[in-house]
C-alpha positions in Angstrom: 56.8 -18.0 55.5 60.5 -18.8 55.2 61.9 -19.0 58.6 65.4 -17.5 58.6 67.0 -17.5 55.2 70.6 -16.2 55.1 73.2 -15.6 52.4 76.7 -14.3 52.0 79.3 -13.8 49.3 82.4 -15.8 48.9 85.1 -16.5 46.3 85.0 -19.5 44.0 84.0 -20.1 40.5 85.7 -23.5 40.2 84.3 -26.3 38.1 83.3 -28.1 41.2 81.2 -25.0 42.4 79.6 -24.8 39.0 78.6 -28.5 39.0 77.5 -28.4 42.6 75.3 -25.3 42.3 73.0 -27.2 39.8 72.2 -29.7 42.6 70.2 -27.1 44.5 68.9 -25.0 41.7 65.1 -25.2 41.4 62.0 -24.7 43.5 62.0 -25.4 47.2 59.2 -25.5 49.8 60.1 -23.7 52.9 57.7 -25.5 55.2 56.2 -22.3 56.5 53.0 -20.7 55.3 53.1 -22.4 52.0 56.3 -20.6 51.1 58.3 -21.5 48.0 61.7 -20.1 47.0 63.4 -20.5 43.7 67.1 -21.1 43.9 68.9 -20.0 40.8 72.4 -19.2 39.4 73.4 -15.6 39.7 76.8 -15.3 38.2 79.1 -17.9 39.8 76.8 -18.0 42.9 73.4 -19.2 44.0 70.6 -16.8 44.9 67.0 -17.3 45.9 63.7 -15.4 45.4 60.2 -15.7 46.7 57.9 -17.5 44.2 54.8 -18.3 46.3 53.3 -18.2 49.7 49.8 -18.2 51.2 49.8 -14.4 51.7 50.7 -14.0 48.0 47.8 -16.2 46.9 45.4 -14.1 49.0 47.0 -10.8 47.8 49.5 -11.0 44.9 50.5 -7.4 45.7 51.6 -8.3 49.3 54.4 -6.1 50.5 57.4 -6.6 52.7 55.7 -4.9 55.7 57.8 -6.5 58.4 61.2 -5.2 57.1 63.0 -3.3 59.9 63.9 -0.5 57.4 60.7 1.4 56.8 62.0 2.5 53.4 61.9 -1.1 52.2 58.4 -2.0 53.4 56.8 -1.1 50.1 58.7 -3.8 48.2 56.6 -6.5 46.7 57.2 -10.0 48.2 56.7 -11.9 44.9 60.1 -12.0 43.3 61.9 -10.6 46.4 65.5 -11.9 46.6 65.9 -13.4 50.0 69.3 -15.0 49.7 72.4 -14.0 47.7 75.9 -15.0 46.9 76.1 -18.6 48.0 79.1 -20.4 46.6 80.6 -23.9 47.1 79.1 -27.3 46.5 78.5 -30.0 45.8 76.9 -30.5 49.2 77.5 -27.2 51.0 77.3 -23.6 50.0 78.2 -20.5 52.1 77.1 -17.0 51.5 74.9 -14.2 52.5 72.9 -12.2 53.3 69.7 -14.0 54.0 66.3 -12.4 54.8 63.0 -13.8 56.2 60.1 -11.6 55.1 57.7 -13.5 57.4 59.5 -12.2 60.5 61.6 -9.3 59.1 64.8 -11.0 60.4 67.9 -11.2 58.4 71.4 -12.5 58.7 74.7 -11.5 57.2 76.0 -15.1 56.6 74.6 -18.5 56.2 75.0 -22.0 54.9 73.0 -24.2 52.5 73.6 -27.9 53.0 72.1 -30.6 50.7 71.4 -33.6 52.9 71.7 -37.2 51.9 67.8 -37.4 52.0 67.6 -34.7 49.3 66.4 -32.0 51.8 68.1 -28.6 52.0 69.2 -27.3 55.4 69.1 -23.5 55.4 71.1 -21.9 58.2 71.4 -18.2 58.9 73.6 -16.6 61.6 73.6 -13.1 63.0 76.7 -14.0 65.0 78.6 -17.3 65.4 76.4 -18.4 68.2 73.0 -16.9 67.1 71.8 -19.1 64.3 68.5 -20.5 63.0 68.1 -23.5 60.8 65.2 -24.5 58.6 64.7 -27.6 56.5 63.4 -27.1 52.9 62.1 -29.8 50.6 62.3 -29.8 46.8 59.0 -28.7 45.3 59.8 -30.0 41.8 
């Protein structure tokens, strides 16, 4: 649904970070399984939550059944926060953690990069050399 989505926390709060975060706020199509994630301000940072996906249209009560922690598998997917604490801008934000409910994979750190073509590069890393990148497109 989302491919790897990662997030991490960092310092910041500058005027540039505030201006830059607005550039990526909004609804993004993940390119996988009809997934859509809303990026929004959470304090001085950017966070993201699941808004839509094919499994949610089939079953709005769909749960996070692939999470590696069995205690978290009863969480509803709709509204699930899948990235947190991204700070920076105007073209790149760093943060974490990120989580991919389609695979159950997560990453402690990641980068969001707004490309010149308006697409968003979402990169999550479990370690410096173990990274996954997904390209999102603005939904509206």
